[in-house]
SERO-110948 format. One record per residue (C-alpha): x negated, y, z negated; residue number from 1; residue in one letter. Coordinates in Angstrom, 1 decimal. Example, Ala and Ser with C-alpha at 12.3 -4.5 7.8 and 13.67 -1.06 7.14 Angstrom:
2
c1 | c2 | c3 | nr | rest
-12.3 | -4.5 | -7.8 | 1 | A $
-13.7 | -1.1 | -7.1 | 2 | S $
This chain:
403
c1 | c2 | c3 | nr | rest
-20.6 | 11.6 | -13.5 | 1 | M $
-18.6 | 8.5 | -14.6 | 2 | L $
-20.4 | 5.6 | -16.5 | 3 | E $
-19.9 | 2.3 | -17.4 | 4 | L $
-19.9 | 3.3 | -21.2 | 5 | D $
-16.6 | 5.4 | -20.4 | 6 | D $
-15.1 | 2.6 | -18.9 | 7 | V $
-15.9 | -0.2 | -21.7 | 8 | L $
-14.6 | 2.8 | -24.0 | 9 | A $
-11.3 | 3.1 | -22.1 | 10 | A $
-10.9 | -0.9 | -22.3 | 11 | E $
-10.7 | -1.0 | -25.9 | 12 | D $
-8.4 | 2.0 | -25.9 | 13 | R $
-5.7 | 0.4 | -23.6 | 14 | I $
-6.0 | -3.0 | -24.8 | 15 | A $
-2.8 | -3.1 | -26.2 | 16 | D $
-1.1 | -1.3 | -23.4 | 17 | V $
-2.1 | -2.9 | -20.1 | 18 | A $
-2.7 | -6.3 | -19.3 | 19 | R $
-5.5 | -8.3 | -18.0 | 20 | R $
-3.8 | -9.3 | -14.7 | 21 | T $
-4.9 | -12.7 | -13.3 | 22 | P $
-7.2 | -13.5 | -10.2 | 23 | L $
-5.7 | -15.8 | -7.7 | 24 | D $
-7.6 | -18.2 | -5.4 | 25 | Y $
-5.8 | -18.3 | -2.2 | 26 | S $
-6.1 | -21.5 | 0.1 | 27 | H $
-4.3 | -19.6 | 3.0 | 28 | T $
-6.3 | -16.4 | 3.2 | 29 | F $
-9.7 | -18.4 | 2.7 | 30 | S $
-8.7 | -20.6 | 5.9 | 31 | A $
-7.7 | -17.5 | 7.9 | 32 | M $
-10.9 | -15.5 | 7.2 | 33 | T $
-13.7 | -18.1 | 6.3 | 34 | G $
-14.3 | -16.6 | 3.2 | 35 | A $
-13.4 | -17.6 | -0.4 | 36 | E $
-10.6 | -15.2 | -1.1 | 37 | V $
-9.2 | -14.8 | -4.8 | 38 | H $
-6.7 | -11.7 | -5.0 | 39 | T $
-6.7 | -9.5 | -7.9 | 40 | K $
-2.9 | -9.4 | -8.7 | 41 | M $
-2.4 | -5.9 | -10.2 | 42 | E $
1.3 | -6.0 | -9.2 | 43 | M $
1.8 | -8.0 | -12.2 | 44 | F $
0.5 | -5.2 | -14.3 | 45 | Q $
2.9 | -3.4 | -16.4 | 46 | R $
4.9 | -1.1 | -14.4 | 47 | T $
4.1 | -2.9 | -11.4 | 48 | G $
0.8 | -1.0 | -10.6 | 49 | S $
-2.5 | -0.4 | -11.9 | 50 | F $
-1.7 | 3.0 | -12.7 | 51 | K $
-0.8 | 2.5 | -16.3 | 52 | I $
-4.4 | 2.1 | -17.1 | 53 | R $
-5.5 | 5.5 | -16.2 | 54 | G $
-2.6 | 7.3 | -17.8 | 55 | A $
-3.1 | 5.1 | -21.0 | 56 | A $
-6.7 | 6.0 | -21.5 | 57 | N $
-6.1 | 9.7 | -20.4 | 58 | R $
-3.2 | 10.1 | -23.1 | 59 | I $
-5.3 | 8.3 | -25.7 | 60 | R $
-7.8 | 11.0 | -25.4 | 61 | T $
-5.8 | 13.9 | -26.4 | 62 | L $
-6.4 | 15.7 | -29.4 | 63 | S $
-3.6 | 15.6 | -32.1 | 64 | E $
-2.3 | 19.1 | -31.1 | 65 | A $
-2.4 | 18.2 | -27.5 | 66 | D $
-0.5 | 14.8 | -28.5 | 67 | R $
2.1 | 17.2 | -30.1 | 68 | E $
2.7 | 19.2 | -27.2 | 69 | A $
2.9 | 16.5 | -24.9 | 70 | G $
2.3 | 15.8 | -21.4 | 71 | V $
3.4 | 16.3 | -18.0 | 72 | V $
3.0 | 15.1 | -14.4 | 73 | T $
4.2 | 15.0 | -10.7 | 74 | A $
4.7 | 12.0 | -8.8 | 75 | S $
7.1 | 10.3 | -6.7 | 76 | A $
6.0 | 6.6 | -7.5 | 77 | G $
3.6 | 4.3 | -9.3 | 78 | N $
1.9 | 7.4 | -11.6 | 79 | H $
5.1 | 8.5 | -12.8 | 80 | A $
6.1 | 5.2 | -14.3 | 81 | Q $
2.7 | 4.8 | -15.6 | 82 | G $
2.6 | 8.1 | -17.4 | 83 | V $
6.0 | 7.5 | -18.7 | 84 | A $
5.3 | 3.9 | -20.5 | 85 | L $
1.7 | 4.8 | -21.6 | 86 | A $
3.3 | 8.1 | -23.3 | 87 | A $
6.0 | 6.1 | -25.0 | 88 | S $
3.4 | 3.6 | -26.4 | 89 | R $
1.4 | 6.3 | -27.8 | 90 | S $
4.6 | 8.2 | -29.2 | 91 | D $
3.9 | 11.0 | -26.8 | 92 | V $
6.8 | 13.3 | -25.3 | 93 | D $
6.4 | 13.0 | -21.5 | 94 | A $
8.1 | 15.1 | -18.7 | 95 | T $
7.7 | 13.8 | -14.9 | 96 | V $
8.6 | 16.1 | -12.2 | 97 | V $
9.7 | 14.2 | -9.2 | 98 | M $
10.9 | 15.3 | -5.7 | 99 | P $
14.5 | 15.4 | -5.1 | 100 | E $
13.9 | 12.7 | -2.0 | 101 | T $
12.1 | 10.4 | -4.7 | 102 | A $
13.9 | 6.9 | -4.3 | 103 | P $
16.4 | 6.2 | -6.8 | 104 | I $
15.2 | 3.2 | -8.1 | 105 | S $
11.7 | 4.9 | -9.2 | 106 | K $
13.7 | 7.6 | -10.7 | 107 | V $
15.7 | 5.1 | -13.0 | 108 | K $
12.5 | 3.2 | -13.7 | 109 | A $
10.5 | 6.4 | -14.9 | 110 | T $
13.3 | 7.4 | -17.0 | 111 | R $
13.9 | 3.9 | -18.5 | 112 | S $
10.2 | 4.2 | -19.6 | 113 | Y $
11.1 | 6.9 | -21.8 | 114 | G $
10.1 | 10.2 | -19.8 | 115 | A $
12.2 | 13.3 | -19.3 | 116 | N $
12.5 | 13.5 | -15.2 | 117 | V $
12.8 | 16.6 | -13.7 | 118 | V $
13.9 | 16.5 | -9.9 | 119 | L $
12.5 | 19.5 | -8.2 | 120 | H $
11.3 | 20.1 | -4.7 | 121 | G $
11.5 | 18.4 | -1.2 | 122 | V $
8.3 | 16.8 | -1.5 | 123 | D $
4.9 | 16.2 | -3.8 | 124 | Y $
3.4 | 19.5 | -3.3 | 125 | D $
6.6 | 21.6 | -4.5 | 126 | E $
7.1 | 18.7 | -7.5 | 127 | A $
3.6 | 19.2 | -8.6 | 128 | Q $
3.7 | 23.1 | -8.5 | 129 | A $
6.7 | 22.8 | -10.9 | 130 | R $
4.9 | 20.5 | -13.1 | 131 | A $
1.9 | 23.0 | -13.6 | 132 | H $
4.9 | 25.7 | -14.3 | 133 | E $
6.1 | 23.4 | -17.0 | 134 | I $
2.5 | 22.8 | -18.4 | 135 | E $
1.6 | 26.6 | -18.7 | 136 | E $
5.4 | 27.5 | -20.3 | 137 | A $
5.2 | 24.5 | -22.5 | 138 | E $
1.5 | 24.2 | -23.3 | 139 | G $
1.6 | 20.3 | -22.3 | 140 | R $
-1.3 | 18.5 | -21.0 | 141 | T $
-1.3 | 17.7 | -17.1 | 142 | Y $
-2.0 | 14.0 | -16.4 | 143 | V $
-3.7 | 14.1 | -13.1 | 144 | H $
-2.8 | 11.0 | -11.0 | 145 | A $
-6.7 | 10.5 | -10.0 | 146 | F $
-8.9 | 13.3 | -10.3 | 147 | D $
-9.7 | 13.2 | -14.0 | 148 | D $
-12.6 | 11.1 | -15.5 | 149 | E $
-10.4 | 9.6 | -18.1 | 150 | D $
-8.0 | 8.4 | -15.7 | 151 | V $
-10.8 | 7.0 | -13.6 | 152 | M $
-12.4 | 5.3 | -16.6 | 153 | A $
-9.0 | 3.5 | -17.1 | 154 | G $
-8.6 | 2.5 | -13.5 | 155 | Q $
-12.2 | 1.1 | -13.9 | 156 | G $
-11.1 | -1.6 | -16.2 | 157 | T $
-9.6 | -3.7 | -13.5 | 158 | L $
-13.3 | -4.0 | -12.2 | 159 | G $
-14.6 | -5.1 | -15.4 | 160 | L $
-11.7 | -7.9 | -15.3 | 161 | E $
-12.9 | -9.0 | -11.7 | 162 | V $
-16.5 | -9.5 | -12.8 | 163 | V $
-15.7 | -11.0 | -15.9 | 164 | D $
-13.4 | -13.5 | -14.4 | 165 | A $
-15.4 | -14.0 | -11.4 | 166 | L $
-19.3 | -13.3 | -12.0 | 167 | P $
-20.2 | -14.8 | -8.3 | 168 | E $
-18.1 | -12.1 | -6.8 | 169 | V $
-20.0 | -11.0 | -3.5 | 170 | D $
-17.4 | -7.9 | -2.5 | 171 | T $
-14.5 | -6.3 | -4.0 | 172 | V $
-12.0 | -4.6 | -1.9 | 173 | V $
-10.3 | -1.8 | -3.1 | 174 | V $
-7.3 | 0.5 | -1.6 | 175 | P $
-8.0 | 4.6 | -1.6 | 176 | I $
-5.7 | 7.3 | -1.9 | 177 | G $
-7.1 | 10.1 | -4.0 | 178 | G $
-9.8 | 7.7 | -5.3 | 179 | G $
-9.3 | 7.2 | -8.7 | 180 | G $
-8.8 | 3.4 | -8.8 | 181 | L $
-12.0 | 3.0 | -6.6 | 182 | I $
-14.2 | 5.1 | -8.2 | 183 | S $
-13.4 | 3.4 | -11.4 | 184 | G $
-14.0 | 0.2 | -10.1 | 185 | V $
-17.2 | 0.9 | -8.4 | 186 | A $
-18.7 | 2.3 | -11.4 | 187 | T $
-17.7 | -0.9 | -13.4 | 188 | A $
-18.7 | -3.5 | -10.6 | 189 | V $
-21.9 | -1.9 | -9.7 | 190 | K $
-23.2 | -1.7 | -13.4 | 191 | E $
-22.0 | -5.0 | -14.3 | 192 | R $
-22.9 | -6.6 | -10.8 | 193 | S $
-25.2 | -4.5 | -8.9 | 194 | P $
-25.5 | -6.9 | -6.0 | 195 | D $
-21.9 | -7.2 | -5.4 | 196 | T $
-20.3 | -4.8 | -2.6 | 197 | R $
-17.2 | -2.5 | -3.1 | 198 | V $
-15.3 | -1.8 | 0.2 | 199 | I $
-12.9 | 1.1 | 0.0 | 200 | G $
-9.8 | 1.0 | 2.5 | 201 | V $
-7.8 | 3.4 | 3.6 | 202 | Q $
-4.6 | 3.9 | 6.0 | 203 | A $
-5.4 | 5.5 | 9.4 | 204 | E $
-2.8 | 8.0 | 8.7 | 205 | G $
-4.4 | 9.2 | 5.4 | 206 | A $
-8.0 | 8.7 | 5.9 | 207 | S $
-9.5 | 11.6 | 4.3 | 208 | S $
-12.8 | 9.7 | 3.0 | 209 | V $
-14.5 | 9.3 | 6.1 | 210 | A $
-14.5 | 12.9 | 7.3 | 211 | D $
-15.5 | 13.8 | 3.6 | 212 | S $
-18.5 | 11.7 | 3.5 | 213 | L $
-19.5 | 12.7 | 6.9 | 214 | Q $
-19.4 | 16.4 | 6.0 | 215 | K $
-20.8 | 15.7 | 2.2 | 216 | G $
-17.9 | 17.4 | 0.6 | 217 | N $
-13.9 | 16.7 | 0.1 | 218 | P $
-11.8 | 17.7 | 3.2 | 219 | Q $
-8.2 | 18.1 | 3.4 | 220 | A $
-6.0 | 16.4 | 6.0 | 221 | L $
-3.3 | 18.9 | 7.6 | 222 | D $
-0.9 | 16.0 | 7.0 | 223 | A $
-0.4 | 12.2 | 6.3 | 224 | V $
1.5 | 9.6 | 8.1 | 225 | D $
1.8 | 5.9 | 7.0 | 226 | T $
3.9 | 3.5 | 5.7 | 227 | I $
1.5 | 3.2 | 2.7 | 228 | A $
3.3 | 5.7 | 0.6 | 229 | D $
1.1 | 4.9 | -2.5 | 230 | G $
-2.0 | 6.2 | -1.1 | 231 | I $
-0.7 | 8.9 | 1.3 | 232 | A $
-2.9 | 11.5 | -0.2 | 233 | V $
-4.4 | 14.3 | 2.0 | 234 | R $
-7.5 | 14.9 | 0.1 | 235 | K $
-9.8 | 13.1 | -2.0 | 236 | V $
-10.5 | 14.3 | -5.4 | 237 | G $
-13.2 | 16.5 | -6.3 | 238 | E $
-14.3 | 14.3 | -9.3 | 239 | H $
-13.9 | 10.7 | -7.6 | 240 | T $
-15.5 | 12.0 | -4.2 | 241 | F $
-19.2 | 12.2 | -5.7 | 242 | P $
-18.7 | 8.4 | -7.3 | 243 | V $
-17.5 | 6.9 | -4.0 | 244 | I $
-20.2 | 8.4 | -1.9 | 245 | R $
-22.9 | 7.4 | -4.4 | 246 | E $
-21.4 | 3.9 | -5.4 | 247 | R $
-19.1 | 2.7 | -2.8 | 248 | V $
-21.0 | 0.5 | -0.1 | 249 | D $
-18.3 | 1.0 | 2.9 | 250 | D $
-15.1 | 2.7 | 3.6 | 251 | V $
-12.7 | 1.3 | 6.6 | 252 | V $
-9.4 | 2.0 | 7.8 | 253 | T $
-6.3 | 0.0 | 8.8 | 254 | V $
-3.2 | 0.8 | 11.0 | 255 | S $
0.2 | 0.6 | 9.9 | 256 | D $
0.8 | -2.5 | 11.8 | 257 | D $
-2.0 | -4.3 | 10.2 | 258 | E $
-0.6 | -3.3 | 6.8 | 259 | I $
2.7 | -4.8 | 7.8 | 260 | A $
1.3 | -7.9 | 8.8 | 261 | T $
-0.5 | -8.1 | 5.6 | 262 | A $
2.7 | -7.4 | 3.5 | 263 | V $
4.6 | -10.2 | 5.8 | 264 | V $
1.7 | -12.9 | 4.9 | 265 | Y $
1.9 | -11.9 | 1.3 | 266 | L $
5.5 | -12.7 | 1.3 | 267 | L $
5.7 | -15.7 | 3.4 | 268 | E $
2.6 | -17.5 | 2.6 | 269 | R $
1.5 | -16.1 | -0.8 | 270 | G $
5.1 | -15.8 | -2.0 | 271 | K $
4.2 | -12.4 | -3.4 | 272 | T $
5.8 | -8.9 | -3.2 | 273 | L $
3.1 | -6.2 | -2.6 | 274 | V $
3.8 | -2.8 | -1.4 | 275 | E $
2.2 | -1.5 | 1.7 | 276 | A $
-0.6 | 0.6 | 0.0 | 277 | G $
-1.5 | -2.3 | -2.4 | 278 | G $
-2.0 | -4.4 | 0.6 | 279 | A $
-4.5 | -2.4 | 2.6 | 280 | V $
-7.4 | -4.6 | 0.9 | 281 | G $
-6.0 | -7.7 | 2.3 | 282 | L $
-5.1 | -6.3 | 5.5 | 283 | A $
-8.9 | -4.9 | 6.0 | 284 | A $
-10.4 | -8.6 | 5.4 | 285 | L $
-7.8 | -10.1 | 7.8 | 286 | L $
-8.8 | -7.7 | 10.4 | 287 | E $
-12.3 | -8.0 | 10.0 | 288 | G $
-12.8 | -4.4 | 9.4 | 289 | K $
-15.9 | -5.2 | 7.5 | 290 | F $
-18.8 | -7.7 | 8.2 | 291 | V $
-18.7 | -11.0 | 5.5 | 292 | Y $
-20.6 | -14.0 | 5.5 | 293 | E $
-19.0 | -17.7 | 5.6 | 294 | E $
-17.6 | -18.7 | 2.1 | 295 | D $
-18.6 | -15.1 | 0.9 | 296 | E $
-16.6 | -14.6 | -2.5 | 297 | V $
-14.3 | -11.8 | -1.5 | 298 | V $
-11.7 | -9.9 | -4.1 | 299 | V $
-9.1 | -8.0 | -2.4 | 300 | P $
-7.1 | -5.6 | -5.0 | 301 | V $
-3.6 | -6.0 | -4.5 | 302 | L $
-3.2 | -2.8 | -6.3 | 303 | S $
0.9 | -2.5 | -6.7 | 304 | G $
4.5 | -4.2 | -6.0 | 305 | G $
6.6 | -1.3 | -6.2 | 306 | N $
7.9 | -0.9 | -2.7 | 307 | I $
11.3 | 0.5 | -2.1 | 308 | D $
13.6 | -2.2 | -0.8 | 309 | L $
14.6 | 0.2 | 2.2 | 310 | N $
11.0 | 0.6 | 3.3 | 311 | L $
10.5 | -3.2 | 2.8 | 312 | L $
13.0 | -4.0 | 5.5 | 313 | T $
11.1 | -1.8 | 7.8 | 314 | T $
7.6 | -2.8 | 6.9 | 315 | V $
8.9 | -6.5 | 7.4 | 316 | V $
10.3 | -6.0 | 10.5 | 317 | M $
6.8 | -4.1 | 11.8 | 318 | R $
5.0 | -7.4 | 10.7 | 319 | G $
7.2 | -9.5 | 12.6 | 320 | L $
7.0 | -7.7 | 15.5 | 321 | V $
3.1 | -7.7 | 15.4 | 322 | D $
3.2 | -11.2 | 15.0 | 323 | Q $
5.2 | -12.0 | 18.0 | 324 | G $
8.2 | -13.2 | 15.8 | 325 | R $
10.6 | -10.5 | 16.7 | 326 | Y $
11.0 | -8.8 | 20.4 | 327 | V $
13.2 | -6.5 | 22.0 | 328 | K $
13.8 | -6.9 | 25.6 | 329 | L $
15.8 | -5.1 | 28.1 | 330 | R $
16.6 | -6.3 | 31.8 | 331 | T $
19.3 | -5.7 | 34.5 | 332 | V $
21.7 | -8.1 | 35.6 | 333 | L $
24.2 | -8.4 | 38.6 | 334 | K $
27.5 | -7.3 | 37.2 | 335 | D $
29.5 | -10.6 | 38.4 | 336 | R $
30.8 | -13.4 | 36.5 | 337 | P $
27.8 | -16.0 | 35.4 | 338 | G $
25.1 | -13.7 | 35.3 | 339 | S $
24.8 | -13.2 | 31.5 | 340 | L $
25.5 | -16.7 | 31.0 | 341 | Q $
22.5 | -17.6 | 33.2 | 342 | A $
20.0 | -15.2 | 31.0 | 343 | L $
21.5 | -16.8 | 27.7 | 344 | L $
20.8 | -20.5 | 29.2 | 345 | D $
17.0 | -19.5 | 29.8 | 346 | I $
16.8 | -18.2 | 26.2 | 347 | L $
18.3 | -21.1 | 24.7 | 348 | A $
15.9 | -23.4 | 26.7 | 349 | E $
13.0 | -21.6 | 25.6 | 350 | E $
14.3 | -21.9 | 22.0 | 351 | R $
14.6 | -18.1 | 21.4 | 352 | A $
17.2 | -17.1 | 19.0 | 353 | N $
19.3 | -14.1 | 19.8 | 354 | I $
19.3 | -11.9 | 16.8 | 355 | Y $
21.4 | -9.0 | 19.0 | 356 | A $
22.7 | -8.3 | 22.1 | 357 | I $
24.0 | -5.0 | 24.1 | 358 | Q $
25.6 | -5.5 | 27.5 | 359 | H $
26.1 | -2.1 | 29.1 | 360 | D $
28.0 | -1.3 | 32.3 | 361 | R $
28.2 | 2.3 | 32.1 | 362 | T $
24.4 | 3.3 | 32.1 | 363 | N $
24.0 | 5.8 | 35.0 | 364 | R $
20.4 | 4.6 | 35.4 | 365 | D $
21.5 | 1.2 | 37.0 | 366 | V $
23.2 | 0.5 | 40.1 | 367 | A $
27.2 | 0.5 | 40.3 | 368 | M $
27.2 | -3.1 | 40.7 | 369 | N $
24.6 | -3.8 | 37.7 | 370 | A $
24.7 | -4.1 | 34.1 | 371 | A $
21.7 | -3.3 | 31.6 | 372 | E $
21.2 | -5.8 | 28.8 | 373 | V $
19.0 | -5.2 | 25.6 | 374 | E $
18.3 | -8.3 | 23.5 | 375 | L $
16.9 | -8.6 | 19.8 | 376 | D $
15.2 | -12.0 | 19.9 | 377 | L $
13.6 | -14.1 | 16.9 | 378 | E $
10.5 | -15.7 | 18.6 | 379 | T $
7.9 | -18.1 | 17.3 | 380 | R $
4.5 | -16.1 | 18.1 | 381 | G $
2.7 | -14.3 | 20.5 | 382 | E $
2.3 | -17.3 | 22.7 | 383 | E $
5.9 | -18.2 | 22.6 | 384 | H $
7.0 | -14.7 | 23.9 | 385 | V $
4.3 | -14.8 | 26.7 | 386 | A $
5.9 | -18.0 | 27.9 | 387 | D $
9.3 | -16.5 | 27.7 | 388 | L $
8.4 | -13.4 | 29.7 | 389 | L $
6.6 | -15.5 | 32.3 | 390 | D $
9.9 | -17.8 | 32.7 | 391 | R $
12.3 | -14.9 | 32.9 | 392 | L $
9.7 | -13.1 | 35.5 | 393 | E $
9.5 | -16.3 | 37.5 | 394 | G $
13.4 | -16.4 | 37.2 | 395 | A $
13.6 | -13.1 | 39.1 | 396 | G $
14.4 | -11.0 | 36.1 | 397 | Y $
12.6 | -7.6 | 35.8 | 398 | D $
12.0 | -7.6 | 32.0 | 399 | V $
10.7 | -4.5 | 30.0 | 400 | E $
9.3 | -5.2 | 26.6 | 401 | L $
10.6 | -2.5 | 24.1 | 402 | L $
8.9 | -3.7 | 21.1 | 403 | V $
């Protein structure tokens, strides 16, 4: 099993490739939770994610013959970029197979780091199958995204940095996809600071670890469904699972709405862009998914910042809805002059800002002498929404809250 010496060796190997990312004390999140919160800012890592740590360590353990043959991997995101840059910094040729549906921004970034990008298949599984074909045909070494002890050791260097910078840390909260990051971090933290807890966090729609822990071996999900694409993994790794079982204190899950709220808080209060998968640790802390003491020193690992801008729009909107700062209402008005204005006057008095409005006289589900109105509103929180609904219903409107 992975040991501290493996992580220490990785730290030396990748020192010239991976940055030591900062810990940032957050007054905001400390006040919100009652803990002493320091975020590990891994989105400031090269390529915008922790993945370069493990990729660099794996590539630097290759034999000379394997270096000459090059490496290959499959990924739709952070691992692709990590392998591309790590290989380039070690003068190793890299081929990265990405699904044809991969965001163009991530394809361009991977190419810019020096990899040969092959677009193949509609999803990760088809891309991975093609990568293994290339591995066999060209004699390349396949660099797994998480289920490899050299990769795990490289990711563990993040844990060394946390304990070195903050020896008094009580709890480290780490995202889990396939388990490469948390297995490495737990190995480093538990050896350096045995009393420090390591808490793992998965998205509810990709939570394979809890079932695996209960049954005693890695279990595969039939499908994953989450906005946290960076940790949307169907099965925990064969190598990572025993480490998680032995060294991780607890594993919890968070919903997509809770993740979106954390992303919005990081943007608005922390002035920091973090991808959905990278924000799950903070989401778990904010939502009280695990027990902690007042003033406990807690480090949520913000594992990456490479969020697709189209997805960011959706995530931000979900977060605003969850906070009661954006709502969509439907009601029915009498189809006569002044009816719409009367409704708008109430909204103005309640200081609800209209983002969009749709007025429909042709809907067959309403009476001939009525019109349906849908309103998208910017609001100021859950209490404001409740007051607004009370005011509208008190004025005789039958209001349906759509989101």
